[in-house]
C-alpha positions in Angstrom: 0.0 0.0 0.0 1.4 3.4 -1.0 1.1 5.5 2.2 1.3 9.1 3.3 3.1 8.6 6.6 1.9 10.9 9.4 3.5 11.0 12.8 0.7 11.0 15.4 0.8 12.8 18.7 2.2 10.9 21.6 -1.1 10.8 23.4 -3.0 9.5 20.4 -4.0 6.3 22.3 -5.6 8.3 25.1 -7.4 10.6 22.7 -8.6 7.9 20.4 -9.8 5.8 23.3 -12.1 8.3 24.9 -15.2 6.8 26.5 -17.6 9.7 26.0 -19.9 9.4 23.0 -20.1 12.9 21.4 -22.2 11.9 18.5 -24.4 8.9 17.9 -26.4 8.3 14.7 -29.1 5.7 14.9 -30.9 4.2 12.0 -30.8 7.4 9.9 -32.9 7.0 6.7 -33.0 9.8 4.1 -34.6 10.0 0.7 -35.0 12.6 -2.0 -38.3 13.3 -3.8 -37.9 13.2 -7.5 -40.3 14.0 -10.4 -40.9 10.3 -10.7 -40.5 8.4 -7.5 -37.7 8.9 -4.9 -34.0 8.3 -4.4 -32.9 6.5 -1.2 -29.7 8.3 -0.1 -29.3 6.7 3.4 -30.7 3.4 4.4 -30.4 3.1 8.2 -27.0 4.6 9.1 -25.5 3.8 12.5 -22.3 5.6 13.5 -20.7 6.7 16.8 -18.1 9.3 17.3 -16.3 9.5 20.7 -14.6 12.4 22.3 -11.1 13.0 21.0 -11.5 10.3 18.3 -11.0 10.5 14.6 -13.6 8.3 12.9 -13.1 7.8 9.2 -16.1 7.4 6.9 -15.0 5.9 3.6 -16.7 4.9 0.4 -16.9 5.5 -3.3 -18.6 8.6 -4.7 -22.4 8.4 -4.4 -22.3 6.2 -1.4 -23.9 8.7 1.0 -20.9 10.2 2.8 -21.8 13.9 2.2 -25.5 13.4 2.8 -24.5 12.0 6.2 -22.4 15.1 7.0 -25.1 17.6 5.8 -27.7 15.8 7.9 -25.5 16.3 11.0 -24.9 20.0 10.2 -28.6 20.6 9.5 -27.9 21.7 6.0 -30.0 19.2 4.1 -32.5 20.9 1.8 -36.0 19.8 2.8 -37.7 19.4 0.4 -36.6 17.7 -1.7 -34.9 15.7 1.0 -36.9 13.9 3.7 -35.6 12.3 6.9 -37.8 9.2 7.2 -36.6 8.0 10.5 -33.6 8.0 12.8 -31.8 10.0 15.5 -28.7 12.2 15.5 -27.7 12.5 19.1 -25.2 15.2 20.1 -24.4 14.7 23.8 -27.7 13.0 24.2 -29.8 15.7 22.4 -31.4 14.8 19.1 -30.3 17.4 16.5 -33.2 16.5 14.3 -35.6 17.9 16.9 -34.0 21.3 17.2 -35.6 24.4 15.8 -33.8 26.3 13.0 -32.7 28.9 15.5 -31.2 26.2 17.8 -29.5 24.6 14.8 -27.8 27.9 13.8 -26.5 28.3 17.4 -25.1 24.7 17.3 -23.7 24.9 13.8 -20.3 26.4 13.9 -20.3 26.8 17.7 -20.5 23.1 18.7 -20.2 21.3 15.4 -18.1 22.7 12.6 -17.3 21.5 9.1 -14.5 21.8 6.6 -15.7 21.4 3.1 -14.0 19.6 0.2 -13.5 22.6 -2.1 -13.1 25.7 0.1 -13.2 28.1 -2.8 -16.9 27.3 -3.3 -17.7 28.2 0.3 -15.6 31.3 0.8 -17.1 34.7 0.0 -14.9 36.2 -2.8 -16.1 39.7 -2.0 -15.1 39.6 1.7 -11.6 39.8 3.0 -10.3 36.8 4.9 -10.3 38.6 8.2 -14.0 39.6 7.8 -15.0 36.0 7.2 -13.3 34.7 10.3 -14.3 37.5 12.6 -17.9 37.2 11.6 -17.9 33.7 13.1 -16.4 34.9 16.4 -18.8 37.9 16.7 -21.8 35.8 15.9 -21.2 32.8 18.2 -19.0 34.3 20.9 -20.2 37.9 21.0 -16.7 39.2 20.7 -16.0 42.9 20.1 -14.5 43.5 16.6 -11.0 44.3 17.9 -10.9 41.2 20.1 -12.2 39.1 17.1 -9.5 40.5 14.8 -6.8 39.5 17.4 -8.3 36.1 17.7 -8.5 35.6 13.9 -4.7 36.3 13.7 -4.0 33.8 16.4 -6.1 31.2 14.6 -4.2 31.7 11.4 -1.0 31.2 13.3 -2.4 27.9 14.7 -3.2 26.5 11.2 0.2 27.4 9.8 -0.4 30.8 8.2 2.2 32.9 10.0 1.9 36.2 8.1 -1.5 36.7 9.6 -1.8 40.4 9.0 -1.3 40.1 5.3 -3.6 37.1 5.0 -6.4 38.8 7.0 -6.3 41.8 4.7 -6.4 39.7 1.6 -9.2 38.1 -0.4 -9.7 34.3 -0.9 -8.7 34.5 -4.6 -5.2 35.7 -3.5 -4.6 32.5 -1.5 -3.3 29.2 -2.9 -5.4 26.0 -2.6 -3.6 24.9 0.6 -3.9 28.3 2.1 -7.6 28.4 1.4 -8.0 25.0 3.1 -6.1 26.2 6.1 -8.3 29.3 6.2 -11.4 27.1 6.1 -10.0 25.0 9.0 -9.3 28.3 11.0 -12.9 29.3 10.5 -14.1 25.9 11.6 -12.1 25.8 14.8 -12.6 29.5 15.7 -15.3 28.7 18.2 -13.6 25.7 19.7 -16.2 23.2 18.6 -16.5 19.7 20.1 -16.9 18.1 16.7 -15.1 18.8 13.4 -16.5 17.3 10.2 -13.8 17.1 7.5 -15.4 16.3 4.2 -12.7 15.2 1.8 -10.4 18.0 3.0 -7.3 16.8 1.1 -8.9 15.7 -2.2 -7.9 18.7 -4.4 -4.4 19.0 -2.9 -1.1 17.5 -4.0 0.6 14.9 -1.8 2.8 17.4 0.1 -0.2 19.6 1.0 -2.2 16.5 1.9 0.4 15.5 4.4 0.5 19.0 5.9 -3.3 19.1 6.3 -3.4 15.7 7.9 -0.7 16.6 10.4 -2.6 19.8 11.1 -5.9 17.9 11.8 -4.0 15.6 14.1 -2.4 18.5 15.9 -5.7 20.3 16.3 -7.4 17.1 17.6 -4.8 16.9 20.3 -4.9 20.6 21.1 -8.6 21.1 21.3 -9.7 17.5 22.2 -12.2 17.5 19.3 -14.0 14.5 17.9 -13.3 14.4 14.1 -15.5 12.8 11.5 -13.1 12.4 8.6 -14.9 11.7 5.3 -12.9 10.4 2.4 -12.9 8.0 -0.6 -9.2 7.4 -0.1 -8.3 4.5 2.1 -4.7 5.4 2.1 -5.4 8.7 3.7 -7.9 7.2 6.1 -5.4 4.6 7.2 -3.0 7.3 8.3 -5.3 9.5 10.3 -8.3 7.5 11.6 -8.7 5.7 15.0 -11.8 3.9 13.8 -13.2 3.4 10.2 -16.7 2.8 8.9 -17.2 1.7 5.3 -20.3 3.0 3.6 -21.9 1.6 0.4 -25.2 2.6 -1.2 -26.4 4.5 1.9 -25.6 1.8 4.4 -22.6 1.1 6.7 -21.4 -2.3 5.6 -18.4 -2.6 8.0 -17.0 -0.7 11.0 -14.0 -1.5 13.2 -10.9 0.1 14.7 -8.4 1.0 12.0 -5.8 -1.7 12.6 -8.4 -4.5 12.6 -10.3 -3.3 9.6 -7.1 -3.0 7.5 -5.7 -6.3 8.6 -8.8 -8.4 8.9 -11.6 -7.0 6.7 -14.8 -9.0 6.9 -17.0 -7.5 4.1 -16.2 -8.3 0.5 -16.5 -4.6 -0.4 -13.9 -3.6 2.1 -11.6 -6.4 1.0 -11.9 -5.3 -2.6 -11.3 -1.7 -1.7 -8.1 -2.6 0.0 -6.9 -4.8 -2.9 -7.5 -1.9 -5.3 -5.0 0.4 -3.5 -1.6 0.9 -5.3 1.2 -1.0 -3.6 4.8 -0.2 -4.2 5.7 -3.9 -3.5 3.4 -5.0 -6.4 4.8 -2.4 -8.9 4.2 -3.6 -12.5 1.2 -5.7 -11.6 -2.3 -4.8 -12.7 -4.4 -3.3 -9.9 -7.4 -5.1 -8.7 -10.7 -3.4 -9.7 -14.2 -3.7 -8.4 -16.5 -4.5 -11.4 -19.5 -2.2 -12.0 -20.3 0.9 -10.1 -22.1 2.1 -7.0 -25.9 1.9 -7.8 -27.6 5.3 -8.0 -30.0 6.0 -5.1 -33.0 5.5 -7.4 -32.2 2.0 -8.3 -30.7 0.2 -5.3 -30.8 -3.6 -5.8 -32.8 -5.8 -3.5 -31.1 -7.8 -0.8 -27.5 -6.8 -0.3 -26.9 -3.7 -2.5 -23.4 -4.9 -3.2 -24.4 -8.3 -4.5 -24.3 -7.5 -8.3 -20.6 -6.6 -7.9 -19.6 -9.2 -5.4 -17.6 -12.2 -6.4 -18.9 -14.1 -3.4 -22.6 -13.4 -4.1 -25.1 -16.2 -3.7 -28.9 -16.4 -4.3 -29.5 -15.4 -0.7 -27.6 -12.2 -1.2 -30.0 -10.9 -3.9 -33.1 -11.9 -1.8 -32.4 -10.8 1.8 -30.8 -7.7 3.3 -28.0 -8.9 5.6 -28.3 -7.9 9.2 -25.4 -6.0 10.8 -23.7 -8.4 13.2 -20.8 -7.9 15.6 -18.3 -10.6 14.6 -15.7 -9.5 17.1 -15.9 -6.9 19.9 -16.3 -3.6 18.2 -16.1 -5.0 14.7 -19.4 -5.2 12.8 -20.3 -6.1 9.3 -23.4 -6.6 7.2 -22.8 -9.6 5.0 -24.3 -13.1 4.5 -20.9 -14.5 3.6 -18.9 -13.5 6.7 -16.6 -16.3 7.7 -17.6 -18.5 4.8 -15.2 -17.4 2.0 -12.3 -15.0 1.5 -11.2 -12.9 -1.4 -7.5 -13.6 -2.0 -5.1 -11.0 -3.4 
């Protein structure tokens, strides 16, 4: 496996092993109303994020990762979206039951998000300093002078040392890596308990990816945040996550601590994802590929949604939805074939 090696903080084990559940998603089911019929985006998601933990949510494009994050943030457009059932518990409070005013107070203050392409979410007509101080004044009632000072400190924290020049500039004057750091500075400005990082390294080169991953690890340690790290890249997830959940067609198909998931994957989808990662030791060999594509949310197959692409599929797989079972302590998977066969490399 070709890896981006990140040195983790010394107290990673303590942080990653926190006992407090910050966020708990239970049986979250979301659909989108279309002109003809509906699209099933999430089909009963279960996920837990602990205090100080980095939980990786990984899957191919169209699997439901971003819908999950927008549900947590309360940014899902309704309509056309509809939450059919489920709970999103933040410190025991169901976020789905909050009023819009309560959501706005929580969003940014308690739960913050770093988006995949920061240029889309930064206001090109406002200076960097104005965009950061706005968060501080809105959520923390800071005076402008205090907010400006705090904004400068935040830029220093995320690795933008020439803070005065950056604060007085506009987003288009920043490089891609600087924009992402600015977005992270905005996200952590109010010292949130949870940081959602939605593909934060996708548009960056390998060097910048490494810098952003190290930054997230450092911020997790400094602020004791729980981090939901969303990615399609298992190589990146391997380097940063304490726990990993694999999502396919709107359902978590496997979840375990990082070491166990990468060394002993139970679900055929997880196994095939791992086999498709470039490996320097197998240079010159053809990469393994997963045949077919993730089904669109309008046409999810019956039974196990992965069965049309699965080399282990049997008739039962097309007929019955597999239950999620805990095969080992803390290691769950939803597959009829667990323990029966293995996909060899």
